[in-house]
TORVEX-734099 format. One line per field, with one value per residue (C-alpha): z negated, y negated, x. Coordinates in steps of 0.02 Angstrom, whole numbers, plus 50000, padded with zeros to 5 digits. Example, Ala and Ser with C-alpha at 12.3 -4.5 7.8 and 13.67 -1.06 7.14 Angstrom:
REM residues 2
c3: [49610;49643]
c2: [50225;50053]
c1: [50615;50684]
This chain:
REM residues 213
c3: [44305;44437;44400;44539;44727;44836;45030;45128;45286;45355;45355;45515;45674;45767;45651;45596;45723;45716;45633;45493;45429;45406;45220;45251;45355;45217;45077;45188;45238;45055;44991;45130;45087;44899;44918;44849;44915;44936;44901;44918;44741;44757;44584;44644;44831;44877;44923;44769;44717;44582;44605;44511;44408;44348;44454;44565;44744;44817;44993;44968;45083;45057;45204;45191;45124;44986;44936;44769;44691;44705;44636;44497;44448;44446;44355;44231;44201;44168;44092;44223;44209;44367;44354;44361;44535;44700;44854;45024;45169;45345;45356;45497;45448;45481;45636;45663;45573;45432;45261;45093;44913;44796;44644;44655;44775;44901;45003;45170;45217;45201;45155;45061;44948;44928;44857;44752;44675;44637;44552;44453;44414;44455;44604;44487;44554;44671;44860;44988;45148;45327;45454;45612;45698;45747;45862;46036;46067;46090;45989;45816;45678;45639;45807;45819;45661;45728;45886;45908;45923;46087;46068;46032;45894;45813;45820;45723;45592;45573;45537;45411;45324;45314;45242;45105;45068;45035;44911;44823;44677;44628;44659;44551;44410;44404;44470;44582;44614;44669;44797;44852;44877;44998;45085;45109;45189;45367;45453;45568;45726;45730;45849;46017;46032;46183;46291;46290;46432;46571;46570;46718;46869;46899;47036;47188;47135;46950;47020;47134;46992;46859;46968;46981;47147]
c2: [44616;44548;44374;44361;44384;44384;44372;44433;44354;44240;44052;43949;43926;44055;44201;44145;44256;44401;44568;44544;44394;44494;44467;44285;44284;44371;44264;44096;44157;44200;44035;43933;44031;43988;43810;43838;43720;43801;43677;43694;43720;43703;43781;43943;43933;43957;43897;43916;43888;43938;44019;43965;44123;44079;44192;44130;44144;44138;44139;44154;44040;44124;44243;44420;44515;44375;44384;44463;44306;44183;44334;44366;44174;44145;44308;44279;44091;44141;44310;44416;44595;44703;44789;44625;44588;44629;44617;44593;44666;44737;44933;45015;45194;45134;45092;44908;44885;44998;44939;45028;44981;45075;45050;45101;45229;45223;45058;45143;45028;44865;44739;44621;44764;44823;44659;44637;44802;44764;44593;44675;44832;44931;44993;44987;44834;44844;44840;44791;44873;44802;44926;44851;45025;45104;45038;45138;45245;45162;45012;44978;44936;44778;44717;44775;44680;44515;44529;44457;44593;44589;44517;44683;44731;44559;44579;44738;44668;44521;44631;44727;44557;44499;44670;44654;44464;44532;44650;44534;44495;44675;44685;44539;44593;44753;44867;44955;45109;45030;44931;45078;45175;45042;45000;45191;45226;45226;45171;45307;45283;45360;45497;45434;45471;45586;45547;45658;45784;45738;45846;45972;45923;46030;46147;46106;46228;46157;45976;45998;46081;45948;45803;45673;45650]
c1: [54918;55027;55109;55221;55184;55346;55333;55489;55557;55686;55663;55677;55586;55682;55617;55444;55351;55462;55415;55533;55422;55257;55282;55284;55132;55024;55080;55073;54886;54837;54902;54813;54644;54670;54720;54896;55034;55194;55333;55524;55602;55800;55811;55741;55797;55620;55446;55349;55162;55051;54888;54727;54735;54906;55014;55161;55182;55358;55443;55638;55728;55890;55878;55819;55975;55987;55799;55835;55912;55758;55657;55767;55781;55593;55549;55689;55637;55451;55489;55394;55434;55468;55304;55220;55305;55218;55337;55255;55354;55361;55374;55447;55374;55195;55114;55042;54880;54921;54951;54997;55017;55146;55251;55439;55508;55655;55683;55725;55856;55764;55889;55764;55709;55879;55938;55783;55814;55996;55951;55810;55904;55758;55637;55485;55402;55252;55257;55126;55194;55139;55163;55260;55296;55451;55590;55585;55725;55895;55842;55910;55799;55877;55859;55676;55606;55695;55590;55414;55283;55167;55003;54902;55025;55020;54823;54841;54959;54844;54699;54795;54842;54658;54616;54748;54701;54518;54591;54707;54591;54602;54788;54818;54710;54799;54656;54786;54681;54529;54636;54730;54567;54515;54673;54729;54552;54558;54404;54346;54264;54082;54057;53993;53804;53773;53635;53490;53481;53354;53207;53211;53115;52957;52955;52850;52706;52696;52708;52560;52457;52487;52509;52362;52283]
């Protein structure tokens, strides 16, 4: 089971709509949908709430590159194992609208994941990866994630968030394979229906033979 859900982002108004805060967006929306109030807890340096199923929701308020400290402190206090932790974060390797669930693996230069892995001394926590797209040529990844996505990309990210929230009951209960099967299945557009060809017009002779007078 998942006992701790961590959303990654940066605190402050200037960051709240940037790509790097995609993890915040999902956890905030999940909390709102489930009546969970996220309150600032100075002890954990984070916004913290408790889900009705007993799991904790956490939004570190220590900035992205120090995300691991709040995670380490809360997980240690409540004796939560790394494999019982789900970290929700932005992912440059996927286009907006794509979401993937996995356990462990590389961190691909993500500063939040880097700090969490160092603090927990393992990569073996779960990750929910929200695609935000690759930066255009000439733009650094660090600059790109601190920009606001255009409206069409934000709409796609929001759709991925809604899809993820619908599957959170399976994820929290530990039914990871069922959740992955649904998250990783892309909805295919049906083949367009081609209009039936119009019947050939009868020649003048046939038309005269079969037409009613």
